[in-house]
C-alpha positions, 0 to 999 in steps of 0.5 A: 499499499502506498503511504506518505511519510508524515510531513513537517506540517503533519508532525508540527500539528501533531506535536501541537495537539490540534484537533484531529479534524484540523490535523486531517485538513492540514494534511489534505491541504499540504499534499498539493503543495508537494511538501517534502519530509524533513530529516528527523531522528528515529526517536522524534519520528517515532514520538511524532508517529505515535502522536499522529496515530492518537490524533487520527484515532481522535478523527474517527470521532470529530468530523467536520463537514460542509462549508465549515470544513471547506474553510478549515481546509482553505485556512490550513492550506494558506497557513502552511503554504510557502507563498502569499496565496489564497486557497479554496477547497471543496469539502468533497468532490462535487460539493462546490455550489457555484456555477463555475470556478469564477464564482467560487474564486470571488469569495477569496480576498482581493479577487473580483469578477467581471460579469458577462451575461449576469455570470462571473467569467473573468476574474481580477486579482489585486486591481489587475484585469484577467489579461494579467492572470495566469492559470494552470490545471494540475500545475499545467498551462491552460490555453483559452477559447477567448483568443487571449492568455486569460482562460474563461473560468465559466468553462470549468465546472466547480463540481469537477474541481477539488481545490484552487489556489491563487498565488499572489507571490510567485516562486521560481518553480511556478510557470511564469506569466502571472503579473497579477497572480496565478490560479492553480486549479486542481482535479481529484487525486483519488489515492488521497480521498478519505473513503475507499469508495466515494460516489456523489450525484447532484441534480438541480433545477433552475429558473430565471425570473426575468425570462418571462419578459423577453420573448423567446427566452427559456425560463428553466434549466438544470444542473447535473453532476456525477463523481466517483473516487475509488481505491483498489489493490490495497490502496495502490491503484486510484480512479476518479471520474466526473461529469457535470452538465449545465443547461441554463437560460441566458437572459438580459434586457439592455440599453447600450450607448455607442461611442462619441466618434462624430462631431458637429456644431450644435450649440452655435457658440462662437470661438468654441475651440474645444471640439474634436482635435481642437476643431472650431465650434464643434461638439461630440455626437455619439454614433447612436444607441441600441435597445435589445432583448437578449435570450438563449441557452447555454449548455456546458458538458464537463468531463474529468478522469484521473488514474493513479498507480503507486505500486511501491511506496516511493513511486506514483504515476498519474494520468489525468484528463479534463474536457469541457464543451460550452455551447451557446445559442443566443438572440438579440432583438430590438433596435439599433439607432444611428444618429447620422454623423456630422450632417444630421440636423439637431434641434434642442441639444443637451450637452455634458461638457462638449458632448451631446447627450440628448436632443432631436436628430433629423435625417437630411439628404446627406446624413445616415440617420435611421432606426434599424430593427435587429434580429441578431443570431449568435452561436458559440461552440467552445472546446477545452481539452487538457491531458497530462501524465505525471510521474513522481519518484523518490529515488533516495531518502533525499532525492525526488524526481518528477516528470510531467508531459501535458497537452492543452487545446482550445477551440472556439467557433463564434458565429455572429449572424446579423439580420437588419430591417428598415422602414419602407414608405410602403412595403407592398410597392413594386419597388419599395422606397426606404423611408427617409422621414426619420426623427429621433429624440432622446435624453440620456439619464446617466445610470438610469434608462433614457427618455426616447421618441421616434416619429416612426414608432408605429411603423416598427411593428407593421409588416406593411412598413418593415422590410428585411434589408441586410444579412451578414455573418462574420465568424471568428474561429480560434484554435490554441494548443500547447504541448509542454514537457517538464522535469523537476528535481528536489534534493534535501540538504543537511544544513542549518539554513537550507532544507532542500534545493529544487531545480528543473526545466520546462519546454512548451510549444504553443500555436495559436490560429485565427480564421475570419470569413464573411457573407453579406447580402443587401444594405443596412443603410437603406435598400439595395437595388441589386440585392433588394429587400425581403417583404415580410409575411405574418408567419415570419413575425411576432409583435414584441412588447417591452415590459418592466423597467423598459415597458415605455419603449415602442413595440417591434417585430421579432423575425423568425431568422430561419423562415426569413432566410429561407424565403430570401434564399430559396436555393439555400442560404450562402455560407461565409467564406474567407475571400479577397472580394474585389481587393486591389491585386485580385486577378478575377473578383468572380462577381464580388463588388466589395473588398473583403481583404480583412478576412484574409489579412486577419487570418493567421497563426502565432507561434511561441516556443518557451524554454524555462529553467529554475533553481530554488533553495528552500529555507528552514532555519531560525532567526532569534530563536524564531522559525524561519521558512520560505524559498529563494530562487531564480527562473530564466525564460527563453522565448521565441515568438513569431507570427504569419504576415501578409506584406503588400509588395505591390505584386513585386516578385523580387519582394516575394509576391505570390499568387494567393488563392482564397476559399472561393478561388479568387487569386491575389498577386500583390502580397508576399507571405512571411513570418516575423517575430522576436526572441528574448530572455528574462530572469525572474528572481523571487523570494518568499519568507515566513517568520513564525512569531508564535505558534499561532501567528506568523509574518510573511515577506515576499519580493519578485520580478514577474512578467506576463506576456501579451495576450496571444491574439495581440501577437498576430500579424494583421492590418486592415483599413476601412472607409466609412459612410463619410469617405474617411479611411481608418485602419488598424494593426492593433496586433503586433508580433514584436510586442514584448511582456509586461514586467513588474517588481512586487513586494508583499508583507502580511501578518497572519494569526490563526486560532481555533477554527478561524484566522485574521490576516492583514497584508500589504502589496506593492507592484511597480509595473515597467510598461503596458501595451498601448494603442497608438493613433496616427492621425492623417495616416497616408494609407495608399503610401504605406501599401493599403488598398483603399478606394478613391471615392465611395457611393453614398446610399443616395448615389452621391460620390464622396472623395475619400480622405485619410483618417487615423491608423491605430497600432499597438506598441509597448509604451515606456510608462508604467507605474505602481499599484499598491494596497492592503487586504484584510481577512477575518474568518471565525466559526463560533464553535465555543458558543453553546449549541445550537449557536456553535454553528454560526460563523462568518468569512469576511475580507476587504481590499483597497487598491490604488494605482498611479497608472492612468489611461485615457479614453475618448469614447465619450468625446473629450479625452478623460483619464481612467484608472487601470483596467480591472482596478476597483479601489474597494473590494469586499466579500462577506459570508454569514453561515450557520450549520446545525444537525444537518442544516446549513444556510448562508448568505454571501455579498460581493462588492466592488467599487467602480472599475474599468473594463471592456464591454462589447457593443458593436466593437469591443470598447473599454469603459467605466463600470459602476459599483456593484453588490451581488448577493447570493443565498444558499440553504441545504439540509442533510436528510441522512448520511447519503441524501441532502436537498439544497435551495440556492438564489443567485443575484438575489437583488437582481443587481444590474451591470452599468457602465459609462463613457468617462462620466456617468452622464454618457451612458454605456451599458444598462443590463439587467439579467434577473435572479437565478433560482436552484432547487435540488438534491445531493446523493453521496455514498 
């Protein structure tokens, strides 16, 4: 039978005479840290073993379960870890109640979440966004479906995760990449399970109370999970299996304000010079706004498996696998309002500073003012796979060797189909005319819903007026994979200062690819004569009314997408393709009249090869009679990154021009394919020290240099240019294969005091960040001179020829300006076990963090450029959980608060905006009917907290999104 030697942690606990439950919990928590035994004399080891046996016998009579045990396990893992960390532990595999690991992690100090569709998806650590967070599963790098480095935690079912750790300070043996921190998720290790056989079943029904307000939305969903752990062959063979299914409605009602990217003189004031680019007598005008119902269904299937084999006491072999399939189908219906740009007629303008936040906008012959009815259909199919094999061999009493081989892959297929409709004068006419009599009145009300009025309001629900004018689909297909090989050595030393030395090497090979494609038919700005609009019939539409807070908005037509498209394309709906279209350099456009070169240029691959090695000494000594432990080490990282790129060389063969064929057979002869990139080497020193002041308190100090590579998609070699309806050419190469990592030097100081079933922790942290990636705008960029394919003129919807002019080119660079982030964290956990029954089950878990930074970025999405804080930074983040347990009954209420912060919202394009403060309340109650069967009731987002954002100032509304409450009712069966 495979047995672990008692570690220093276990021996110390036994000698201290802690209760058996805490002894068991600490030993359980110590295993993932791979704490190795220290050399002791035979008598000392025998005495400790006897004491361990006594406490293990006590364990048979003292059993702590549920949320209370989870807290104890988490505290002990934090207490005896060798870095500044936060720990999260399930009391049993499959027992974490949260929908995903993102929800679970936000219960930890200094960690907050950005909600997407009402669910926590991206986590922020110490005021830094998810792009600075590195994540591993079972110690292995994970790739993401997001196209960035940040994994999407909602793809990791909490039922399949047995523990999680957030390392706020690094050590040399940890994989580099966590500038904000490293999140380590772990699946089950079956040989460490409490029981020889363990089965858990969860079944929960789900209900969303806002779904009834959204036509076509699903109200009900469910969660199912199964897990099994078993030990065989005298506990030398362990098997773990898990499956978790989530089928939940996706519901939201939202208002979205669009960026202020147009300008016009609306106030008539003379010598007004604070407009765009110092323009005389001009104010900023928003592109428009959207009103939408969102609905759909999200389905996640997660699978976990592990097998451990320990044929002898000094060797263990483990193979494990994790798979997640997350599919979502969602619709967005409502209005998209285009205010019309600088040529619109504006009456009664209302200003916030120099930005228009209200007024009456009337269409002119040269403006594009209109109200579109949108029926969008978004489908997202995501896959995550992670496989690994690990061998751990205690070669001698002092030498340990571990080898690991892993593979992680992710694939995302996002298909955003857009169906636009416009108002006709008479949809029954032989040649329907676009209704140009458009008047829009609106008044933004900051973080409350706006006042709105439309002269065409009655037409929005009339099939005699509304016609489908355009269909477009623009898929994003991402694939990301990494293969990694790792070899680690640990050698115990006979020294008064050093307990052991660790060293190792890791090689990884990562490939990321992005494929774009497109299909468009019709015109969203009017009616096309060559691709005429579709007349709607009664069987294609449903009149939709708004309700609740949005009930004063006008009704509109929800269109059955399949019926409309089948009627419009009776011979079959064309599928999107990657094509040049009629781009310059094309030999034969094969009937295409639009330049789609971006679909080819934005498709490509990124390659990243990393060789890392490290040397780390583990410290175990005394200073002034006080025990001092920790580690000091150095990690060297060699990176070779590159990306494919198409360079416009004007068709010159001497410069490498080739015939490049797209998916439909169109040939372009202007471009030379190449691969460009950069190599660099980094040295990352780290120090972690823990000074034990008393038996129950300790002081930690940590210092390190850390790095985080740019998001993998930002290394792609893409460049594109487009011409807007005013003839202005704008372009971007927001990605750059030559981008280098973010770097920071960080320091941590914390005091930890532990008492029976509780702890008080106070921490200070400081990060000095060297630089950030910034997007740099070049105004008046000469696109033609720099090889871009741009037209000399465009034709407006009214047939007018408009000469094109050079606009702005945006590209990404590593800037030279960084700055500090600093703050404090307080955490307090207490189980009031000393109170008389039944009050001994009362407890609380609370934390507060304060973060500030001198780093400022600027946004001009709201018109005048205004400063913003660092993305992801909330000055104040607080968590509070009150819980109670008595004779099988448990209940708890949790509150998560974060003050205002900056993050990304998704409207027509991704936009970094200001988010308002939010408080999210969750409630849970459960009752254990007998040893096997329990029931659970849960409410997420108890107060229906919305998400609210704005552009720089609250008066310029960004997004107001309401998600509803989620109710769960279910049973758990364990044996």
